[in-house]
N, C-alpha and C positions, 0 to 999 in steps of 0.2 A: 504493500500500500504506500503510495507516495504522499508525503506530507510537506507542506510549506509553512514555515514559521518565520514571522518577521519580528526580530528583537533588536535591541541596541547592540549587544555584544555576544558573540559566540566565543567560548573558551575551549581550546583544544588541549586536553590533558588536565586532569584534576588531581595531580600530585601536589608536591610542596608549593610550587609557584602558582599553578593553575587554581588550586583551591583557595589560596590567598587572594588571587586576582578576582575570583568569583565573589568572595566575601566583600572585598573593598568596593567593587563595582556595585553589587547589590545594596550594600549599606548606604551608598550615595544615591540610590533611587534608579539606577540603570536596570533595564530588563536584561537578564542574563540567561543564556542557554549554554550549558556545559556538557562536554562529551569526554568520556574516558574509554580506552580500549579494553580495560579489564573490569572485573567486578569491584564493587565498592569495598574498600578496606584492603585491597590487594597490596602485596609487598614485592611486586615483580619489577619495579623500576629502580629508582635510586634512593628511595626514602624509607625503606624498611630497616629494622634492626634495633628497635626499642629505645635507642638513645643516639643523639647527635650533639656534638660539642658546640657551645657558644662561648665566645671569648672576644675581648676588645683589643688587647695588645697584639695586633694582627701582623704576623711576620710576613704575610704574602705581599702587602703593600699598605702604607699609611693611608692612602686614599679611601680604603674601605672603612676606616674608623667612624666617620660621621654616619655612614649607613648602619653600622653596627649599633651605635648609640640609639638611633631611631628604632632599629629592629628590637632591641631590648625593651624599650618603652612600649612598643606595640605588642610584644608578647605579654607583658604585664597587663596591658589594657584588655587583651583577649581573655586572659585569665579572669579578670574582674567581670567581664560581661558574661562569660560562659559558666563560671563557677568551677572550672577545671584547673587542676595543677598541671602546668605544661612545662615550666622551667624550674629546675632544681639548681640552686646556686651552691657551688662547692669550692670556688676558687680554681685557678688554673696555674699549672707549672709547665714551663717550657725550658728544656735543658739540652745542653750539648757543648760543643766547642764554642768559645766566645766569638770566634770569627765565622762561624757557620751561619747559613741563611736563617735558621730558626731563631737563635738567640739574638744575633745582630738585628734581624728584622723586627722581632718583638720589641726590642729596646728602642729602635727607631720610631716605631708607632707610638709606644708609650710616652717617649720624651716629646715627640712632635705635638702630640695631642694632650699632654698634661695628664696622662692616666696614672692613677695611683698604682705603684708597683714596688717590688723589692728585688734587688740583685743578690743572689746567693752564690758564694764560692763553694768549691767542692766540699770543704769541711762543714759548712752550714747545710749543704744538701744531705750529707751523711747523717748529721744530727737530727734533722727534721724529717727525713724520708729514708729511714734505714731499710725499708723493703727493697730498695734499689741498690745495685752495685754501681757506685759513682767513681769514674776514673779521675785521677789527678788532672788538674787543669781545666776540668769542665766548669761550666757556669750555668746557673739557673735564673729565670725570671719568674717571679710569682706575682699574680694579680688576684685580688679578691673578686672582682666582677667577672666571673666566668662560671660555667657549669654545663648542664646538659638539658636538652629538650627531648620530649617524648614524641617522636615523629608521627607514629600512627595516630596518636591521640590529637596532636595539633592539626593534622590534615582533616580528621573527622570533625574537629571543632569548627574549623573554617567552613567545611561543607555544610554542617548542620546550621550554622548561623547564616550562611548565604541563603539556604533554603528558607529559613525563617523570614528573611528579607525579600523573598519572592523569586530567587533563582530557581530555574528548572535544570536538574542535573540528570544526565543519562549515562549509564554504565554498560559495559560489555558492548559498546557501540563506537568503534574507532571511526574517525573521519578518514575517508578514503581519498578525497581530493577536494580542492577548493579553487576558486578563481575570483579575481576582482571583478566587480560590476560597476556600473555608473553610480558612484557614490557609496559603494558598499562592497560586500563580499557574499559569495554563495558557497556553501559546503555540501558535500554529498557523503552520506553514510549508507549502510546497507538498507536502512529503513526509509530513506527519503532525501529530499533536498531542502535546505534551510538557508534563509537569507538574513543578513544582519548588516548593521551599519559598520561594524568593526569586527575584527578577528584578533584574538590573542592566542598565540601559539606557545604553549608551555609543555612541549611533548617529551622533554627529557631525552633519553637515549634514542627516541624515534624522531628527533628534530630534523634530521637529514631527509626523512621521508616527506615531511610537510613543508620544509623550507630548503629545497634542494640547492638554492644558490649559496647556502651556508655550508653545504656538505663537504667541500674541499678543505674547510678549516676545522672540521669536527672529527674526533675519533672516539670510539666507545671502548672502555676498558672494564674488564671484569675485576671485581674486588670482593674479597672474602673476609667476613667478620667472624671472630671466635669469642666464645665465653668459656672460661675455665674455672674449676673449683679450686681455690687455694689449698695447698697442703697443710698450711698452718696460718695463724695470725689473721683470721677472717675479719675480726673487728678492726684491726689496723688497716686492712684493705678497704673497709667500708668508710674509713675516715680520710682516705686519699682525696686530693683534688682531681679534676680531670688533668691529664698530662700528655704532653707531646715531647718526644725525645728524638733528637737527631744523632744517630749513631753511625759514624763514618759517612757513607753515602746514602743511608736509608733513614727515613722517618717512620717511627712507630708512635701509636697513640693509644690511650686507654682511659678507663673510667673506674670510679670506685666500685667496690663490691656491692651488689644489690641482691637482697634475699630472693631466692627463687630463680635468679639468673646467673650469678657468678660474677667473675671479673671479665669484662669485655676488653679485648685488645685486638689491634689490627696493624698491618703495615700499609704505608701509603705508596701508591703508584708502583706496583710491581710490573706494570706495563703489559699485561696479558690482553691482547686485542680481542674484541667480542663483537658479534652481531646480536642486536637486542632480540631478534626473533628466534635465534638458535643458541643463545648463550647456555653454556653448561652450568646448570644450577646445583650441581652436586659437588660439595667441597671435597677435594682430593687429599690424599696423604701428603702430596707435595705442598699444597696450600697450607696445610696445618704445620708442616715442618718448618716452613719459612718463619712462622710466628713463634713456634716453640724454640727454635734455635736462638732467637733473640731473648725469649724469657729465660732460658738457661743461663745466658750471659749476663743479663741485667736485672731480672726480677724473678729469681729462681723459685720462690715460694708460690708464685702464681701458676707454675707449670704443673698443675694437677690434672684431674680428669676433665675431658671435654664435656661440657654440658650441652652446647648447641653451636651451630654455625649457620651463617647466612650469606648467600651470594647476592650482591647488588652490582650496579653499574655506574661508572663515572662517564660523563661525556666531556671530553677535554678539548680545549683550544690550544694553539701553539704556545701562547704566552700565559696560559692558565688563568686568565681573567674571564669574567662572564661576558655574555652577549645580552644586553638589554637595550633594544633599539626598535625603530620602525624599519620594515623592509624597504630597501631603496626604491624599488619599482612599484611598491604597493602601499600607498600612504595610509590606508585603513587597516594595515596589518602590523601588529606589534609582536615581537618575539622576546622570550626570556628563557635562557637555559645555558647549556654548556658550562656548567659550574665547576668543572674540573676537580670534583671531589671535595669542595669546601663551601658549597652553596646553601645547605639547608638552613643554617642559622639566620640567613638573610631573608627567608621567604616571607616573613611578615612585612618587611619594608618593600620587598620586590613587588608584592601584591599592591601596595599603596602606590608605588611608582607606575605600575602598569595601568592602574585606574586613572592616575594623573594623565598619562600619555594618551589614553583613549578619550577621556572626558574633557581634558583641558588642552591637549596637544603639547603639553610641556610639563615639567616637574621641577620643583624647587630643589630636589635632591641632586647631589653632584655625581652624575653618571657618565660624564663625557668620556672617561677612560674605559667605559664598558661598551662603547659604540662598535657596531659591526663594521664600520668603515675602516677601522684600524686593521682589519683582517681581510675583508673581501676585496680581491683584486679585480679590477676591471679588464 
């Protein structure tokens, strides 16, 4: 049966960024129709895994800090409106060689933006965090305003409140194609054709399929998250902050112990290329050994029985910065994705930015460095 629906905005993808966009658009009175290729509550994209880090002393680039401050505020606003606990503040520890990108980058962001932080030398790291094996010469940066978000719960909260504000959300219904029309867009799914004034594409690992002009600059990477039961000191693990450790050429990150889950830890960017439609979702012994080898060296008491594992996907750009922009040849189409493995924490503010771009054609937020124009070659 063919259906035609005229709305202000169609949102393609209802994960981290799409759910937030639907929420912010609907809360401002826009009529919203959202589509997702999978069932509601799925964890088959980039946002599953029970926890995602949020932090302000951002080693990736100081330009993200204003966005992070706003994101933190919006997460707390969302908690107040919904009554849900979404953000758990634990503090954050970033450690490694002083001249490595992690420590040097975190310090640059903290100092440039006046963020409260402490610098810890190796002796202080050993005294404060004895669960780790700290090499001589390493340095740590600790900040209080950091913690973790519950991704599945935050996405569902955005979706639920978007629906309360009138959004129509459809699941198990991928957008097959779209085209610009005079003054708007038209999309096709298996059930029909839908017209809107604007289209927001927040398709995550499937971005290349819906925005093929960006495809040469995007690559999808398979990432595996692990939870282990500590062999001792469970209470001490529960008191840890979130942590990111740069150890030689590899970054690992983890979370405090959570009852019923264990200690979550993963390595960043092992570089395993993936196709989102055929990705191997079964964690392998090789995946596990990569993480266990690091635990044996740096956090041995965490190297206990595996409680669970989860495969997700990162969509990377060459410079690891996001793409949040209007498509060059389609003025009514806005895209947001390619978060290169560090984007979930921003989704509250990215949704606000997308609503700005759709409804006001501009945003007060500083997103020039996230423009597609820096990547897409003519």
